[in-house]
N, C-alpha and C positions, 0 to 999 in steps of 0.2 A: 224341197226347193229352196233355192237359193232369189232372198224378198229382190224384186224387180222394180225397178223407178217407172212411171207411166210414159216417161220420154222412152227410155229403153223398151218401152213396149212397141210403143208408135214407131219407132223405128225399126225395130225387129219385125212389124207385120208389115212393114212399108204403107203403114196408115196414117191419116190425118188424125191430127189430136183436135176436136172438136169442141172441147169444154173439159174443165176441172173442176171437180167438186169445191162446192165453196169451202172458203177457208183453209183450201190445203188437207184436209182432217186425211183423205185416203191417196196419200203419195206414193204407194208402191202394193204392190202384190204378191203374195207368198201363198197362192194355190190356183191353180186353174181347173174348169169345170168346161164343158160342154153339155150335161144335161140338169137342169134347174133344180134339180134334186139335191146335186152335190153341191148348189154353190154355196158359201161360207163367208164369213169375215175375212176381210182380205183377201177378198177373192179375184181373180180375173176371169170374166165370162165368156166365151166365144157364141155368138148365136149363128148354130149351124143349120142351113136349110137342108136338110135331109130329103130321102124319097116320101116319107110321109108327114115330115115335121117340120114347121118352119120356127126353130126356135127364138125368133124375134118378138113371139105372141107371149113368152114366159118372162120377160125383162124385167117387167113391173116387180114380179115375184121374187124374181135373182135378186133385185136390188133389197128388198125387203127381207131377205135374209143375210142383208150385210155384205154383200156383193158389189162393188161401188163402182167396179171398173167393169167394162163391157167395151166387144169390138163388134160391129153390127157392118152389114153391108147394105141394108135397106134404109136410104134418106130419110122416108117418113118417121120411123123407127128411132133413127139418129135424131132428128130434131125434137121430138117426145123427150129422148133423155136428156137433152141439151135443157129442156126448158124448165125440167125437172129441180136440175141444179145442185144437185147432191151425187152426180156420178160424172167421171172420167170417162167420156164418150171417144171411141177411135173407130173411125169409116173406114173400109177397106172395100175392093172390090170385091172378094170373095172370101168368107170367113175359114174355108177349107184350107186353101193356100195361105190364108195368113198366119194359122193356127201352126203349120207346116214351117211357113219362114221363120217364126219365132223360136219352135224347137232346133230347126239348123242354124240359128243365129247364137241361140243359149249353149248348146253343144260346142260349138266352134270357139266361144267363150269360154271354154271347159277342157283347156288342151290336157291337164294332167288327168283326164279322167280315160281310162282305157274301156275299149267297148267289142263286143264281139257279137257277130249276129247270128241268128238260128233261122233256116228258112226250108223248104221242101214240101211235099204233094202232102206227106202223112207222116206223122210224129215228131210235128214242130212243139207241142207243148211239152211233151212227157221228155222228150231230147234236152230241149230247154233247161226244165227240173233238173236232167243229170249234168247238165252244163253247170248250172248254177253249184250243185252239189259239190263237183270238182274244184270248181274256183274259189269258192267259200271255204276251202281247208289252207287258202293259203293268203288269199286279198276279202276286203270288205267289199262285198258283192251285192248287187240289186238285180233286179231282175225286172222282167214284163208282168205285170200280175193277170192270172187268168190268160186269156186270148187276144189280149187289146194289143194287136200286132197290124191294125190298118192303119191309114190316114190319118185317122184319130184317136187311134189308140197307140200308135206310137210317139206321138205327142207326149199324151196325158202320163205315159209310161216314164218318158224324159223329164219330166216336169215334176214326177212323183219321187223322182232319185234323191236320196239323202245326201246334202251335199258333202259328206264326208265318204260317199262310196267311193272305192280304189277301180272299181270292174264292174262293167254294166252289161248282162247279157238281154239282148232286145233279140225277140221274136219279129220276123216281119212274115206278114201271107199276103198271097195276092188272090185277087178275084176281079170283081167290078170296078175298085177303084183306083187309086193313083198307079202307076206303073213300078217296076220295082228301081230305078233309078231313081226316082223321087223319094221312094222312100227310105233308101239306104244313103241317098245325100243327107239325111238327117244325122243319121247314125255314124259313117264314115267309120267302121269297125277295122281293127287291125288283124282281123281272123272272123270267117265265117263258116259255117256249116250247113252242108246242104244233104238233109235225111234219105231223099229218095224224089223219083219224077212218078207218078202215077197218073190216075184219071179224073183228079179233083178238077172243077171247074174247066173242065173240055170244050161246054156251052162257048165259052169267053173265048179261049185260045186256039181251038179246033184241031188241034194234032198233040201227042207227047213232045214231038222235036220242039214243036211253038212254045211250050209250056217251059219245057226243059232251058230253052234258050231265056226267056224271062225269069227262071228262077234263077238261071247263073249270074243273071246282070247285077247279082249281089257283090259280084266282084269291082261294079265299076264306083264301090266306095271306098277301094283301098286306095290309100294314099301314095301317089306315085308310081314306083314300080314295086313296091313292097308287098304285104299280104300274106295270108294263109287261108287255103281253101281246104277244109275237110270234108271229104265225101264217104258215101257209101257205093264204093266202086262196082258193088255187084250188080247197081243197075246198069244196063248198056250205056242210057247218054249220062252216066257219071264217069265214065270211063275217062281215063287222064287224055287219052288222044282225041275223043270226040270233043273235052272240053278246052283244049287246046284249038281244034277246029272252027270253034264258035263263041271263042271269047276275045278278048285282048287283055295285055299285060302281062308282065312278068311275074305273077305271083307262085308261092309253091303250093303246089299239090300234093296233099297227104291223104293215102285211101286206105279204107277198113272195108272189111268182106270177108270171103271165103277164099277168094283167089289166093294161090301161091305165089302172085308175083304182087300183094298189097304190101302196103306198110304195117298192118294190123290186120293178122289172119285169125279170123276165128274158125273155130274146131272143136268137135268132140261135145257139139251140143246134147244137152240134156234137159229137157222139158218138162216139167213135172206138173204142168198144170195150174192148178191155184196155190201150190206148193212152190211156186220160182223156177227161175230157169238157172243153167251155169254152162259155161262153156270154158275151151282152154282160149288162151288169147297169146299168140304169137308175137315175137316183135324186137326190132334190134335196139339195141343198147344205144346211148346218145353219141357213142361216137362209130353208130354203124359197122362195127366191126364184129359183135357177136349176137346170134340170136338167143334171144331167152323167152320163157312162157310162164304165165301164172294162171291160175285157175280164176275167173271173172264169174262171181257168185252173186245175184240180186234178188231181194226178195218182192218181186213184183209179177204178174202172171204174164206168158206172152215172149216166145223165143225173139220175135222181133226188136224186143226191148234191149236184149244182145246187142244189136247194131247201135242201137240209141245209146246205149252206155257206151259203146266202142268209141263211137263219134266224140263222146265226151271225154274220153281218156286221152285220146289223142290229142285232141284240141288243147286238152291242161297240160300235154308233154311240149305242145308246141311252146306255152307260153309259162314255162319251168317248172312244172309239178311231176314230180315223179311219177310213174307207171304205178308203180304199186302203191303210192299215195293216191292215187286217180282211184282205183280200182278199189282201196278202204273206201273212198268216198261215196261212192255209189252204192254200197249197201247201205247207206243211211236214206238213200232218195223218199222223198215224199211227193208222189204224184197227184194230179188235183182233184177235185171233186167229178165224179160222173165217168171218170177215166180209170175203168178196171178197179173200181172200187167193190171190194168184196164183202158181202154180208151173210154171215154161216148163221140160217136161222134152224129150228128145232127139226123142223120138217127137210129142208134142201137148202142149197147156197145159192145165193143171186149174185151176179156179177154186174155192176150197172157202169156199162161202157156207152151211155147214149150222150156222149159229147158230141160227139160227129163221126162219118163214116164216110168210108169209101170201097169199092169193090175189093181192094186189098187187103185193107184194114178188116172188112167184112169177113175174109177167108180166113184171117189171124185168128177173129174171134173164135169162128167153126174151132179151129185146130188145139185153140186152148181148152174148150170142153169135151174136146177128142181124145185129150190126154190127159184130163182130169179124173179121179175115180168116181164112179157114180155115172149113171147115164147121163148122156151131154144132152142139152136142149140150147137151142138156139132160137132168142127172139128177134128177127130182123124186120126192122121198116125201111120206109123209104129212103132213097140217097137222091141228094138233088146236084144240080149243077153239073150233069152229065153229058148236055148235050144231046143232040138227034140220035145215039146209040144208047141212050137212057135203057131203052127196054133188054138190048141186048147184054149189056153190062149186068143189068138185073137178074137176068138168067143165068148169068155166066156165073152168080154167087150159087143160086141154087145147082147148078150142074154141080160142081164144087161141092157144095153138101153132101149130095148123094154119094158122088164117088169117095168123099172122106168115110163112109158109111155113119154119118150122123146119126143118132137115133129119132130125136125129134125136131124137126123145122117147123118154126111159128112164124109166120108173116105176119104185118101191121100195116095197113095203109095200101093205096092203089097201086103205086109203084112196088109195093113188097107183094102183092100177087103176082109180078113177075117173078120174082125170086121163088117164089112155088111153082109156080109155071116151069121154071127151069128144071126143077128138081125133077117132077114129076115127067118131065120129058126123058131127063138121063136116065131115070128108072125104065121107061120103056124101051128107051135105045138098047137097056141090056147090056151097055158097056161096062156096068158092075156089076157088084152082087150087094148091091145095098138094098136096106129095107127100110130106109128112112122114113118115117111117117108125117105127112105134112100135112098143115092145120092154118088157114088163111083165114084173118080177122079184117074188117071193114076200117075198124077203127081204133084206138087206145083203148075207147069206154067199152067196146065190144071182150076188146081182150082182157081187161080188167075184170069184167064179169063172169067170163068163160075160163081163163087158162088156169086160174088157182087150183080148180077142180081138176084139169089133168095132169096137173105135176105128180111125181110120187115122191117118195121116203128116197132121200139120198142124190135127187136130181143137182147137178149142175147145171144152171142157168146163165146163157148171158143174154143181155139185153142192148141192141144199138141199133143206132139209125142217125140220120141225120139231125143237126140240133134242133131245127123249129119241129121236130114230131113231139119235143118234150116227152121223150120214152121215159125220163128219169124217174116221171110221177108212174109209170107202169112198175118199173123196176122197184120203187119204193112199196107200192101196192101189193107185188108179191111177197117182199121180203115181211110184211106186215099180217100176211095172210098163212105166210110158213110158221110164225110164232105162235098163233092162234090155236087154241084146242091143245 
């Protein structure tokens, strides 16, 4: 982060500077925090009022950690900071809006920094990692750490970028917070990727059409009539015609997918389960005169990642990176913890994919173990924020599991039981020849106690649920048990 003067911070947040630290000892800030545990020397702290915690109560602790510049919205706490005498105190109307304002100002004052955005219902973080791998082959690149993609996470990402960064990859998420227009206004990317439009956050947006429009508002961040939008056009609501009808602006649309008319066509898919995936990627040369094709092979599991990697390669090509170089770059991708993290134990293999979940990604997880060598076991937990159709969507995963021939389906949690119910109903309907065994556990603790004895030699086990289920602990427990004895 570039050091910011106290005056700059007050102007950027549109706040009122109530007090300066005595003696002018702390006249700048070179790091930003919203969690008191992250407060540091020469820091700037925003006292965010969240759903569970009002960070104003931690202000004294923040100052004791060496952070002497605070942005507050509570006038009583503002007065307490003024009385201390060792704090630069800035009063604003809303600390969440204030950190977004300062992030926007900071980026506006960094015009030489090139930026790209990544959004979508599923696969944002994985795609971000592929994009980072491609862009890092040519540029000094920074990226969103983890999934800091909210109205808080995006500013923190921005402030944590090294001042020497040439290209920034910013992940943008949607849910209960600020609308896309406000989020993307902080970034103002020259290009953006939309991975897919699924069922996540349906309780917020009501329909996939509304969700698609919200995601496509990423294009409002393009400057003027420029901008490049790279999309998975296999999704009906990311078809170029649908996009043009539901957006404004004269930006370029670049398509990837299996369609013969897309700019980058994926074909000859070979999914080897935990051993990785590969396909043929067909594309035109830079002059759009000659069709070319190359083998795209990536050392990660899940054929869906071929789409994610292709999006990154197409984005890189739009920014001047040869397709061949992009293909080579994605071979070295490193995905985040809890995302398809494979542990081979003495007894069986455990895949920790407990970072998040949607009906689409659950079905993808089932495909992964079905295509691997060994008995396929899917351990699936609750999915949240699916709205009034939550039960049906959970059951759809169970029906898919039964139809796919999955050998063992294990569910965890109350909503997880609906997945099991869907599988049992599908088996009774006789729509397939599935012999899928179904086991349902009420909670993680019950699963940790009983599941290890159920697993067999050479099983391939994937663990997946919404983040708040914390099933990564179950995945670790299973891995530990697999190495015992």
